C-alpha positions as CSV (number, residue, x, y, z in Angstrom):
1,M,70.7,76.1,68.6
2,E,67.6,76.1,70.9
3,P,68.9,73.2,73.2
4,V,72.3,75.0,73.5
5,I,70.7,78.4,74.3
6,G,68.3,76.8,76.8
7,K,71.2,75.0,78.5
8,I,73.3,78.2,78.7
9,K,70.3,80.1,80.2
10,E,69.8,77.3,82.7
11,I,73.4,77.3,83.8
12,H,73.4,81.1,84.3
13,S,70.0,81.1,86.1
14,N,68.8,83.7,83.5
15,D,71.3,86.3,85.0
16,D,70.4,89.2,82.7
17,E,73.9,90.7,82.4
18,Q,75.7,87.4,82.0
19,V,73.2,86.3,79.3
20,E,73.6,89.6,77.5
21,V,77.4,89.1,77.3
22,I,77.0,85.6,76.0
23,F,74.3,86.3,73.3
24,S,75.1,89.9,72.4
25,N,75.5,90.7,68.7
26,E,77.8,93.6,69.6
27,R,81.2,93.2,68.0
28,R,83.1,94.9,70.8
29,I,82.1,94.3,74.4
30,I,83.9,95.3,77.6
31,V,82.7,93.5,80.7
32,E,83.3,94.9,84.2
33,A,83.2,91.8,86.4
34,P,84.4,91.8,90.0
35,A,85.6,88.5,91.7
36,G,82.7,86.2,92.4
37,F,80.4,87.6,89.7
38,G,80.6,84.6,87.3
39,K,83.1,86.1,84.9
40,T,84.9,82.8,84.0
41,K,81.6,80.9,83.7
42,T,80.3,83.7,81.4
43,M,83.5,83.5,79.3
44,I,83.2,79.8,78.8
45,S,79.5,80.0,77.8
46,K,80.4,82.8,75.4
47,I,83.0,80.5,73.8
48,A,80.4,77.6,73.7
49,Y,77.8,79.8,72.0
50,L,80.3,81.2,69.4
51,T,81.3,77.6,68.7
52,A,77.8,76.1,68.5
53,S,76.5,78.9,66.3
54,N,79.4,78.3,63.8
55,Q,80.8,81.8,64.2
56,I,84.3,80.3,64.2
57,P,84.5,78.6,60.8
58,H,87.3,76.0,60.4
59,P,90.3,76.4,60.7
60,K,89.9,79.7,62.5
61,R,90.0,79.8,66.3
62,I,89.1,81.9,69.4
63,L,92.1,83.5,71.1
64,A,91.5,83.6,74.9
65,L,94.3,85.7,76.6
66,T,94.9,86.3,80.3
67,F,97.4,88.0,82.5
68,S,98.6,85.0,84.5
69,V,99.7,81.5,83.6
70,N,97.6,80.0,86.3
71,A,94.5,81.7,85.1
72,A,95.2,80.7,81.5
73,Y,95.4,77.0,82.3
74,K,92.5,77.1,84.7
75,I,90.3,78.6,81.9
76,R,91.7,75.9,79.6
77,K,90.7,73.3,82.2
78,D,87.2,74.8,82.7
79,V,86.7,75.0,78.9
80,A,87.7,71.3,78.5
81,E,85.3,70.2,81.3
82,N,82.3,72.5,80.7
83,L,82.1,72.9,77.0
84,P,81.0,69.3,76.3
85,V,78.3,69.7,79.0
86,I,77.0,72.9,77.5
87,L,77.2,71.4,73.9
88,A,75.7,68.0,74.9
89,S,73.2,68.3,72.1
90,E,76.0,69.1,69.7
91,P,78.8,66.7,70.9
92,I,82.3,68.0,70.7
93,S,85.5,66.1,71.3
94,P,88.6,67.3,73.3
95,A,90.5,67.6,70.0
96,E,87.7,69.7,68.5
97,I,87.8,72.0,71.6
98,K,91.6,72.6,71.0
99,N,90.9,73.3,67.4
100,K,88.3,76.0,68.3
101,V,90.0,77.7,71.3
102,F,93.6,78.7,72.1
103,T,93.9,79.8,75.7
104,T,97.2,81.2,76.9
105,N,98.8,84.2,78.5
106,Y,100.6,86.9,76.4
107,H,104.0,85.3,76.7
108,G,102.6,81.9,75.8
109,F,101.1,83.4,72.6
110,C,104.4,85.1,71.7
111,R,106.4,81.9,72.3
112,R,104.1,80.1,69.9
113,A,104.5,82.8,67.2
114,L,108.3,82.9,67.6
115,K,108.5,79.1,67.5
116,L,106.9,79.1,64.1
117,Y,108.3,82.3,62.6
118,G,111.1,83.6,64.8
119,Y,113.7,82.1,62.5
120,L,113.0,85.1,60.3
121,L,114.7,87.3,63.0
122,H,117.3,84.9,64.4
123,P,118.1,81.2,63.8
124,K,118.1,80.4,67.6
125,L,114.4,81.2,67.8
126,K,113.6,77.9,66.0
127,V,114.5,76.2,69.3
128,I,113.0,78.8,71.6
129,D,111.8,76.0,74.0
130,R,115.4,75.1,74.7
131,L,116.4,78.7,75.5
132,R,116.7,79.7,79.2
133,A,114.5,82.7,80.1
134,V,116.2,85.2,82.3
135,D,114.9,88.1,84.2
136,D,116.3,91.3,82.7
137,D,116.0,93.4,85.9
138,R,119.2,92.8,87.9
139,I,122.4,94.1,86.6
140,E,124.7,91.8,88.6
141,E,122.7,88.7,87.5
142,L,123.0,89.8,83.9
143,T,126.8,90.2,84.1
144,N,127.2,86.9,85.9
145,L,125.7,85.1,82.9
146,N,129.2,85.3,81.3
147,I,127.8,86.0,77.8
148,G,130.0,89.1,77.1
149,L,127.8,91.8,78.8
150,D,129.7,94.5,80.6
151,Y,128.2,96.6,83.3
152,D,127.0,99.4,81.0
153,D,125.3,96.9,78.7
154,A,123.5,95.3,81.6
155,Q,122.5,98.7,82.8
156,E,120.9,99.5,79.5
157,I,118.9,96.2,79.6
158,S,117.9,96.7,83.2
159,D,116.8,100.3,82.4
160,Y,114.5,99.0,79.7
161,N,112.9,96.6,82.1
162,H,112.3,99.5,84.5
163,A,110.8,101.6,81.7
164,V,108.3,98.8,81.1
165,K,107.2,98.9,84.8
166,E,107.1,102.7,84.8
167,I,105.2,102.9,81.4
168,K,107.8,105.3,79.8
169,V,106.3,105.0,76.3
170,E,108.8,107.3,74.5
171,Y,111.8,105.7,76.1
172,L,110.5,102.2,75.1
173,K,110.1,103.3,71.5
174,E,113.5,105.0,71.3
175,N,115.3,102.1,72.8
176,F,113.3,99.3,71.2
177,E,116.0,98.4,68.5
178,P,119.0,98.9,70.8
179,Y,117.5,96.5,73.4
180,L,116.8,93.9,70.8
181,G,120.3,94.4,69.5
182,Y,121.6,93.3,72.9
183,V,119.3,90.3,72.8
184,K,120.5,89.1,69.4
185,R,124.2,89.8,70.0
186,F,124.6,88.4,73.6
187,F,121.6,86.3,74.7
188,L,120.3,84.3,71.8
189,P,123.7,82.9,70.7
190,N,124.3,81.8,74.2
191,N,120.9,80.0,74.5
192,Y,119.3,82.7,76.8
193,I,116.3,84.8,76.2
194,P,115.3,87.8,78.4
195,F,111.7,87.6,79.6
196,N,110.6,90.9,78.1
197,S,112.2,90.1,74.8
198,I,109.7,87.3,74.2
199,L,107.0,90.0,73.6
200,L,109.4,92.5,72.0
201,L,110.8,90.1,69.5
202,T,107.2,89.2,68.5
203,L,106.4,92.9,68.0
204,E,109.5,93.2,65.8
205,L,108.4,90.1,63.9
206,F,105.0,91.6,63.3
207,G,106.6,94.9,62.3
208,K,109.1,93.5,59.8
209,Y,106.7,90.8,58.4
210,P,103.2,92.3,58.3
211,Q,102.0,89.2,56.4
212,V,102.7,87.1,59.6
213,L,100.6,89.6,61.7
214,Q,97.9,89.5,59.0
215,F,97.8,85.7,59.3
216,Y,97.1,85.9,63.0
217,K,94.4,88.6,62.6
218,I,92.6,86.3,60.2
219,Y,93.3,83.1,62.2
220,F,91.9,84.6,65.4
221,P,88.7,86.4,64.4
222,V,87.6,86.5,68.1
223,I,89.8,87.7,70.9
224,I,88.6,87.3,74.5
225,V,90.8,88.8,77.2
226,D,90.5,88.0,80.9
227,E,92.1,90.0,83.8
228,F,92.4,92.9,81.4
229,Q,93.0,95.5,84.1
230,D,96.4,93.9,84.8
231,T,97.7,94.4,81.2
232,N,101.1,96.1,81.0
233,I,102.4,98.3,78.1
234,L,104.1,95.5,76.2
235,S,101.0,93.2,76.3
236,W,98.7,96.1,75.4
237,T,100.9,97.0,72.4
238,M,100.8,93.3,71.3
239,L,97.0,93.1,71.8
240,Q,96.4,96.3,69.7
241,K,98.5,94.8,66.9
242,L,96.2,91.7,66.8
243,I,92.9,93.6,66.7
244,G,91.8,94.2,63.2
245,E,88.8,96.0,61.7
246,D,86.7,92.9,61.8
247,T,88.0,91.4,65.0
248,Q,85.3,90.5,67.5
249,L,86.6,91.7,70.9
250,V,85.6,90.9,74.5
251,L,87.6,92.5,77.3
252,M,86.8,91.3,80.8
253,G,88.2,92.7,84.1
254,D,87.7,94.8,87.2
255,P,89.4,98.2,87.5
256,L,89.3,98.0,91.3
257,Q,91.5,94.9,91.2
258,R,94.4,96.6,89.4
259,I,96.9,96.1,92.2
260,Y,100.0,95.5,90.0
261,G,100.6,99.1,89.1
262,F,104.1,98.7,90.6
263,I,105.1,96.2,87.9
264,G,103.5,98.1,85.1
265,A,99.7,97.5,84.9
266,I,98.3,100.5,83.0
267,P,96.1,103.0,84.9
268,D,92.6,103.5,83.5
269,L,93.1,101.0,80.8
270,M,89.6,99.7,80.8
271,S,88.0,103.1,80.3
272,N,90.6,104.1,77.7
273,A,90.1,100.8,75.7
274,Q,86.4,101.3,75.9
275,K,86.7,104.7,74.2
276,K,89.4,103.6,71.7
277,Y,87.4,100.7,70.4
278,R,83.9,102.2,71.0
279,M,83.0,99.2,73.1
280,H,79.6,98.3,74.5
281,K,80.0,98.1,78.3
282,I,78.2,95.5,80.4
283,E,78.5,95.4,84.2
284,L,77.9,92.0,85.9
285,K,75.7,92.8,88.9
286,T,75.2,89.7,90.9
287,N,77.8,88.5,93.4
288,Y,77.5,84.7,93.7
289,R,80.4,84.3,96.0
290,F,78.7,86.2,98.7
291,K,75.1,85.8,97.8
292,D,74.3,84.0,101.1
293,N,76.7,86.1,103.2
294,Q,75.2,89.6,103.8
295,I,78.2,91.0,105.7
296,L,80.7,90.1,103.0
297,L,78.2,91.2,100.3
298,Q,77.8,94.6,101.9
299,I,81.6,95.0,102.3
300,D,82.1,94.2,98.7
301,K,79.4,96.5,97.5
302,N,80.3,99.4,99.8
303,I,84.0,99.4,98.9
304,R,83.1,99.5,95.3
305,E,80.8,102.4,95.8
306,N,83.5,104.3,97.7
307,A,85.9,103.7,94.8
308,K,83.4,105.2,92.3
309,N,83.1,108.4,94.3
310,P,85.1,108.9,97.5
311,W,83.7,112.5,97.9
312,N,80.1,111.3,98.1
313,P,79.8,107.5,98.0
314,M,76.3,106.1,97.7
315,I,76.3,103.9,100.9
316,E,72.8,102.8,101.7
317,N,73.8,100.4,104.5
318,P,77.2,100.5,106.1
319,A,78.7,97.0,106.6
320,R,78.9,96.1,110.3
321,I,82.4,94.9,111.2
322,T,84.2,94.2,114.4
323,I,87.8,95.3,114.9
324,F,90.0,93.8,117.6
325,E,91.8,96.7,119.3
326,A,95.0,95.5,121.0
327,N,97.2,97.6,123.4
328,N,100.4,96.4,121.6
329,Q,101.7,94.0,119.0
330,S,102.2,91.1,121.4
331,E,98.6,91.3,122.5
332,E,97.4,91.5,118.9
333,A,99.5,88.4,118.1
334,K,98.0,86.5,120.9
335,W,94.4,87.5,119.9
336,I,95.1,86.3,116.3
337,L,96.4,83.0,117.7
338,S,93.3,82.6,119.9
339,L,91.0,83.4,116.9
340,I,92.7,80.8,114.7
341,I,92.4,78.2,117.4
342,K,88.7,79.1,117.9
343,I,88.0,78.9,114.2
344,L,89.7,75.6,113.7
345,K,88.0,74.1,116.7
346,E,84.6,75.0,115.2
347,N,85.5,74.2,111.6
348,R,88.2,71.5,111.5
349,D,88.5,71.4,107.7
350,C,88.5,75.1,106.9
351,K,91.3,77.1,105.4
352,I,92.5,80.4,106.9
353,A,94.6,83.2,105.3
354,L,96.5,85.8,107.3
355,L,97.1,88.6,104.8
356,V,99.3,91.6,105.2
357,K,100.4,94.6,103.1
358,Q,104.1,93.8,103.5
359,R,106.8,92.1,105.6
360,G,108.0,93.9,108.7
361,K,108.5,93.9,112.5
362,N,104.8,93.7,113.2
363,I,104.0,90.6,111.2
364,N,107.2,89.0,112.5
365,K,105.9,89.4,116.0
366,I,102.7,87.6,115.0
367,I,104.7,84.8,113.3
368,E,106.8,84.4,116.5
369,T,103.6,83.9,118.5
370,L,102.2,81.3,116.0
371,K,105.4,79.4,115.4
372,D,105.3,77.0,118.3
373,E,101.5,76.7,118.5
374,I,100.1,76.0,115.0
375,D,101.3,74.7,111.7
376,Y,101.3,77.5,109.0
377,F,102.5,78.0,105.5
378,Y,104.9,80.9,105.0
379,A,104.3,82.9,101.8
380,L,105.5,86.4,102.5
381,Y,107.3,86.9,99.2
382,S,106.5,88.9,96.1
383,D,107.3,88.8,92.4
384,E,110.1,91.3,93.1
385,D,111.9,89.4,95.9
386,W,115.2,88.1,94.8
387,E,114.8,84.7,96.6
388,Y,111.5,84.2,94.8
389,I,112.9,85.1,91.4
390,K,116.1,83.0,91.9
391,F,114.1,79.9,92.9
392,H,112.0,80.0,89.7
393,Q,115.1,80.6,87.6
394,E,117.1,77.8,89.1
395,T,114.3,75.2,89.2
396,L,113.4,76.1,85.6
397,K,117.0,75.2,84.6
398,V,116.8,71.9,86.5
399,F,113.4,71.2,84.8
400,L,114.8,71.8,81.3
401,D,117.8,69.6,82.1
402,V,115.5,66.8,83.3
403,I,113.2,67.0,80.3
404,S,116.3,67.1,78.0
405,S,117.5,63.9,79.5
406,T,114.1,62.2,78.9
407,G,114.1,63.1,75.2
408,G,111.6,65.9,75.6
409,R,109.0,63.8,77.5
410,I,107.4,64.2,80.9
411,S,106.0,61.6,83.2
412,K,105.3,61.2,86.9
413,T,108.7,59.6,87.3
414,A,110.4,62.5,85.6
415,S,108.4,64.9,87.7
416,D,109.5,63.2,90.9
417,R,113.1,63.2,89.7
418,F,112.8,67.0,89.0
419,L,111.5,67.7,92.5
420,K,114.2,65.5,94.1
421,K,116.9,67.5,92.3
422,C,115.3,70.8,93.4
423,K,115.3,69.6,97.1
424,A,118.9,68.6,96.8
425,L,119.7,72.0,95.3
426,Y,118.3,73.8,98.4
427,K,119.3,71.2,101.0
428,K,121.9,73.5,102.7
429,E,119.9,76.7,102.4
430,H,117.9,76.3,105.7
431,S,115.6,79.2,104.5
432,E,112.0,79.6,105.4
433,I,111.4,81.0,101.9
434,Y,113.0,78.2,100.0
435,D,111.4,75.5,102.2
436,S,108.1,77.2,101.5
437,L,108.7,77.4,97.8
438,L,109.7,73.7,97.6
439,Q,106.4,72.8,99.2
440,L,104.6,75.1,96.7
441,L,106.5,73.4,93.8
442,E,105.5,70.0,95.0
443,T,101.9,71.1,95.4
444,F,101.9,72.5,91.8
445,L,103.4,69.3,90.3
446,I,100.7,67.2,92.0
447,K,98.0,69.5,90.5
448,V,99.6,69.1,87.0
449,F,99.2,65.4,87.1
450,E,95.9,65.1,89.0
451,D,93.8,68.0,87.7
452,Y,95.3,68.6,84.2
453,N,95.2,65.1,82.7
454,F,93.4,66.4,79.6
455,L,96.7,68.1,78.6
456,T,99.1,66.3,76.3
457,L,102.6,65.6,77.5
458,E,103.9,68.5,75.4
459,E,101.3,70.8,77.0
460,K,102.3,69.6,80.5
461,I,105.9,70.5,79.8
462,E,104.7,73.9,78.6
463,F,102.6,74.3,81.7
464,V,105.5,73.7,84.1
465,R,107.9,75.8,82.0
466,D,105.4,78.7,81.7
467,T,104.7,78.6,85.5
468,L,108.4,78.8,86.4
469,E,109.2,81.3,83.7
470,N,106.4,83.6,84.7
471,K,107.2,83.2,88.5
472,S,103.7,82.0,89.2
473,L,104.1,79.4,91.9
474,K,102.3,81.5,94.5
475,Q,99.1,81.1,92.6
476,Y,98.9,77.6,94.1
477,L,98.8,78.8,97.7
478,M,95.2,77.7,98.1
479,Y,96.2,74.0,97.7
480,V,99.0,73.6,100.2
481,D,98.4,71.2,103.1
482,P,98.7,73.6,106.1
483,K,95.4,75.1,107.0
484,I,96.9,78.5,107.7
485,V,98.6,80.6,105.0
486,I,100.5,83.8,105.8
487,S,100.8,85.8,102.7
488,T,100.9,89.3,101.3
489,V,97.6,90.6,99.7
490,H,99.3,90.8,96.3
491,G,100.3,87.1,96.6
492,A,96.6,86.3,97.4
493,K,95.0,87.9,94.4
494,G,92.8,85.5,92.5
495,L,92.7,83.1,95.4
496,E,90.2,82.5,98.2
497,W,90.0,81.0,101.7
498,D,87.2,80.2,104.1
499,Y,88.4,82.8,106.6
500,V,90.7,85.8,106.2
501,I,92.4,87.8,108.9
502,L,93.8,91.3,108.1
503,P,96.1,92.3,111.0
504,D,98.0,95.6,111.4
505,M,95.2,97.7,110.0
506,E,96.8,100.9,111.1
507,Q,98.7,104.0,110.0
508,Y,102.0,103.2,108.3
509,S,101.2,99.6,107.9
510,F,98.0,99.4,105.8
511,P,98.2,101.8,104.0
512,N,102.0,102.3,104.4
513,W,104.3,105.2,104.0
514,L,105.0,104.7,100.3
515,G,101.4,103.8,99.5
516,L,99.5,106.8,101.0
517,C,100.7,107.8,104.5
518,G,103.8,109.7,103.1
519,I,101.7,112.2,101.1
520,C,98.7,112.3,103.5
521,A,97.7,115.6,105.1
522,F,95.6,113.9,107.7
523,K,98.3,112.0,109.6
524,R,97.2,113.2,113.0
525,D,94.0,111.2,113.3
526,C,93.9,109.3,109.9
527,D,90.5,110.6,109.1
528,I,90.4,111.8,105.5
529,N,88.6,115.1,104.9
530,W,87.5,114.7,101.3
531,N,86.1,118.2,101.1
532,S,89.7,119.6,101.2
533,I,90.9,117.3,98.4
534,R,90.5,118.3,94.7
535,P,89.4,115.8,92.1
536,N,92.3,114.3,90.2
537,D,94.7,115.2,93.0
538,D,97.7,112.8,93.4
539,F,96.2,111.9,96.7
540,E,93.1,110.5,94.9
541,K,95.2,108.3,92.7
542,K,97.2,106.9,95.7
543,F,94.0,106.4,97.7
544,Y,92.5,104.4,94.9
545,E,95.5,102.2,94.7
546,E,95.5,101.5,98.4
547,L,91.7,100.9,98.4
548,S,92.2,98.4,95.6
549,V,94.7,96.4,97.6
550,F,92.4,96.6,100.6
551,Y,89.4,95.5,98.5
552,V,91.4,92.4,97.2
553,G,92.4,91.4,100.7
554,A,88.9,91.8,102.2
555,T,87.2,89.9,99.4
556,R,89.5,86.8,99.6
557,A,87.2,85.3,102.3
558,K,84.3,83.0,101.6
559,K,82.8,83.0,105.1
560,E,84.3,85.7,107.4
561,V,86.9,88.5,107.3
562,H,88.5,89.7,110.6
563,F,90.4,92.9,111.3
564,S,92.8,93.9,114.0
565,Y,95.2,96.6,115.0
566,S,97.5,97.7,117.8
567,Q,97.4,101.0,119.6
568,F,101.2,100.7,119.9
569,G,103.1,99.0,117.1
570,L,106.7,98.4,116.1
571,K,108.8,100.7,113.8
572,A,111.4,99.4,111.4
573,N,114.1,99.9,114.1
574,G,112.1,97.8,116.6
575,M,111.1,100.8,118.7
576,E,107.4,101.2,119.7
577,R,105.2,103.9,118.3
578,K,101.6,105.0,118.8
579,N,99.3,104.0,116.0
580,N,96.1,105.4,114.6
581,L,93.5,103.0,113.2
582,S,93.8,102.7,109.4
583,C,91.9,105.4,107.4
584,L,90.5,102.5,105.3
585,L,88.5,101.3,108.3
586,K,87.2,104.8,108.9
587,L,85.5,105.1,105.6
588,P,81.6,105.4,105.5
589,V,81.7,101.9,104.1
590,F,81.7,100.5,107.6
591,L,79.8,100.6,110.9
592,V,82.7,99.8,113.3
593,Q,82.7,98.0,116.6
594,F,85.8,97.5,118.7
595,S,86.2,94.1,120.3
596,E,88.2,92.3,122.9
597,I,88.8,88.5,122.6
598,Y,85.4,87.6,124.1
599,G,83.6,90.8,124.5
600,V,82.3,93.5,122.2
601,N,81.8,97.2,123.2
602,E,80.1,99.2,120.6
603,I,81.4,102.7,120.0
């Protein structure tokens, strides 16, 4: 073991906290790890150490779970590439790696379980890979499947989906069996499977056949969970089932990056899990992404301090930032264009992201200004947008048809045929969203065949299917050809660019009315008086959620982040209104300067 331990310490530069996570004898560890703090690298070394020290006797395996498909396959790729390097003194083959570690997302795990044992619940689950996954949110879409559902049936199914997002625990328990009754009566016989039911059927399987659950508890003596803060109620229920008395558990995440509350990510999950399982907490403390960039390092550190205690944050050195203050939206748009041109002139090969809270008149004005001047990639869609959902559903159907015609095999030729059919499908749409998604699909398919060659043909099919089924194409925004990407902050989570521009940093835009402005008592000047806010007030919760989104946006940059706002912006009806600078930029986190395009006037 000495060569392996030495190699791991060398790779981690003797980072005390990372090394503690890797070599700790604690059976239950929870790791708070912000982006850029070496979380993934630490996870891989933990897996290497457990493997080399024979803590995973054959045929048992480590189960590595994550929230997103992209993250699961990226970890699988990193494990395949880095484990042999770490274990050079104890050579390990790719086949052995697969036999030691199973990396997937929650739906991927459940699919695998249902493929093996789902026949105990319904004969159609024997061929789960041939079933079309459908979103169980939209009533009209459900009734249009023509599988016998009437409006009231579809309403019940849609209500269950909304209860998952709203974390209505009692409702979910009471309607668990009726929901699965609909699945077995209408969906499975017609070769469909609702997305949520993949987890719910697995929970039913474990409940009715405890010996199957016991098998998995024994088979996976170590469970490592990444992006734990994004876990929803169904995934959390599943995870708790898998944790036995002897399970070695490592949970990794960052509470401040829980920005998916609107689709069901559980609040305070990390602290609650820590208490429930009496876990040893380790905080990674060294930011490697920003270690040579003092401004971004200070922004990262200060926002986190403000999140810990907004009443009295421990801010030693406010981060010096410059904000461009425009008279109106047109002037702000022109400044953004000039900034992009300036950056590209100085750094020809760099990548730039323009990140906003949501679509609207203001960002449309910026897009109008950029449209005829520079090439950009449009990505202003979210997981909840119908066009985004529809594209994934329809292209998944095309993919399954193509794979069926090849006898269940995938190749570059089959991939090209799939893409060609998708382009033909949307040829008459003339939509900026669909054109963008087709580019994104093409980018993703190139990555599958260029960066994931270590996957078997079956695993590549699984990768494409999982990505489309989980609506995860936007996780490949970093790899598109255009140097400029225009996206929402939510769409940018987990990604990074050289430069990030956050425009419209103003009242009713960032944060917006639904996020914080609607309940705020400080609308007049957007300067929060924390002395008048009681701890645990609803305002505190909303503020934390908005600060989390802002934190994710501001920390997507590797080199520089730029902020701008307009003194007069556009309302939803197109009329102009006077704006206040966003309260988020008035926090003690920052030492603010206002700037024109070429001049800076300190306040």
